N, C-alpha and C positions, 0 to 999 in steps of 0.2 A: 347548641353545638359545642360548646365548652365541655360539657359533661360527655356528650358522644365520643369526643376525641381525647378524653383525659388519659385513657390507657395508653394511647400512643405517646403523647406529650410527657407523660410522667415516667414511663418505663422503656417502652419500645423504642421511642424517638431517641433517646439517650443511647441505647445500644447500637442504633443506626448511624449516629453520629461519629461512633468510635470504631465502626466496622471497616475492616480492611477487605477490599474486593478481592475475592479469589481468582486466579487465572492460571492457565496451563503453560505459561511462558510466552504467550502471544499478545503483541502490542498492535492495535489497529491505529494508525496516524489519522488524527483529524486536523485539516488545514483550512481555516476559514478563509484565507487568501484564494485558495484552490476552489472552494465552493463559490466564492465571488466571481472568480474567473469563468467557472462552468456556467454560470447564468448570464455573464455579459460578454463573453467572447465567443465568436463564431466557432473558431477551431476546436475548443474543447466539446462544444455541444455535439459535434459529429460523432464523438465517441460515447454518446449515451449520457443519461442524467447522472449527476454525482449521487443523488440519493438512490439511485438503482444500483449504482456501483457498491455503495455501502451495504445495501441490503443483501446483494448478491454474496459479498464476503461474509456477512454475519449468517447468512444461511449455510455457506460451505463450512463455517467453524462450528456451527451448532450441529450440523448433520455429522460431523466428526465426533460429537459429544464433548466438545471441549469449550472452554471459557477464554476470553479475552478481556483486555482493558484498552480504553481509548487513551491515546496519548496526544499531545498537542506539541506546537513548537517549543512552548515555555518549558514542557516536561522535558523534551529532547535535550534542550540546552542547558537544563539543570542537573545536578547530581540524583535527582529523583528518578531519573530514568535508569541510571546506571545501578540504583539500589533496589530496582524493581525486580530484579532476577529474570528479565525476559532472554528468550532464545530466538524468537522470531519477530520480525517487524514487517508488517504489511502497509504499503503505500498506495491506498486507492486513489487513483487520479490525483496523485499529489503534484499539480501542475507548478505551484508556488511553493518556495520553501526558503526561509531565512538562512543565510550563509552559516549562522551558528548551529541551526538545527541540520543543515546539510554536513557540517564538520562532525557532528554527533553520529549521524548515520555512518560516516567513514569509520569512526572510532569504534562503533559497536561491531561492524564487520571485521575489523583488524582485531578485536577481541573474540572472535569466534562465532558472532551472530549470523544468522541468515535473515537477508532482506528480499522481500518479494515486491515487485511493482507491476502493475497492469498496464501503465503507459509510462513513457519516458517521464521521470519526475524532475522537478526543479528546473524547469525552462523559463521561469519567472522568478524573481526574488520575492521576499515577503512583503513587498508593497506592490505587487503585481506588475512589476517592471520586466520586460522581456530581458533576458541575459543573452550574451553573445553566444554561448553554447551551454548545454544543459549542465549544472553544477555536479551532477552526478554521472555524466555520460562516460567518464574514464572508469568509473568504479564499476559500471555495468559493463564496459567494454563495447560501447556503441556510439553512433553520431546519427545526426539526421537534421532535417530542417523544422519548419513549423507549418506542416501542411495539414490540410482537413483529412479525416479518416476515409478510407475507401473500403470497399467490400471485395473479398477475394476468396478462392479456394484455399483450402489448407491441407497440406500432407506433411506428416512427420514420421519418419522412419529411422530408427536409431536406438541408442542405448542411453539409459537414464540411471546412473549408477549401476546396480546390478540387474535391472529389468530391462527387457526390450520393449520399446515404445512403437506402437504403429497405430496411425491415426489419420483419418481422411474426411475431410468436411467440404462440401456436403457429402454425406454418406447414408447407410441404412438407418432410418429413423431420425435423421437429422438433414432436413433438406436446405438449410440456410447457409450462406457464405458467412465467413467471419470478418468483423471488423479489424482492419490493419492500419498501421501508420506506414504510407508508402515511401516515406524518406527514410525509415529506420535502416540502417547498416551495421554489420558487425565490424569491429576494429580489433580489440584484443579479446572480446568475449566469445563464448561458445554458445550453441543452441541448448538453453535450458540451464546449465550450471557451469559456472566457472570456478573451479577449485583453488582455494589459496588459503589464507589464514581463517578465512570464513567462506560462507556460501553465498553466492548472488544469483537470482533467479529473475527472468524476465520472460 
C-alpha cells in the first residue's frame, strides 16, 4: 500500500496541500448549527432537508458552469472571507448564525456584495437559541414569525433589473405548489431585489 500511494504522497499530495481552490466569486455558507436544527427541530424540517437544499444550490451553480467555495461562521468572522474576493454569498437554510457572522454578512453587503437566502436566515443564534427577531430581517427588509412551511400557488409578474419576469406555479410542465413561509411579510424590502450599496435577494 505504501508503494501504491507513494506517487501521491511524494509529489501530488504536496501540491494539493498548497493548492488554492479556484472559484467564481461565489461563497456557499455552511452552518453546522443550522444542520443540527434541520434535523432536530420541527419547523425547519417542513422546508425540506438541509442536504437536499445544498445539493440543489450546488447543481444550480454547476449548471451555470461556475465554481464556489464553502465558507463557515469562522471564515465569515475572520479576515479570510474579506480576502477571498467573493461577490456573492449564498445562505442555504441558514437558520442559525452567530452574531459575529451576521455582522460579517452586513459588512459584505455594505461593501457591495450580493447575499441570497432561500429561507429567513439567523432566526437562531450560533447555539441554536431562538432570537426575538431574525438577526438579518432588517437587512432583507422582512419580518415574520416561526411557523411551519405551507404550500401555495405562486404568481410573479414584474420587472427584475432590465428583464420582465412572468412566472406561475402550478403551470405548464410544473404541477406542484411551492413551499412558502406563511408568516413572511415585506417591511422595507422589495420583491426580488432591494438596491442599496449592495444587492439583497430573497
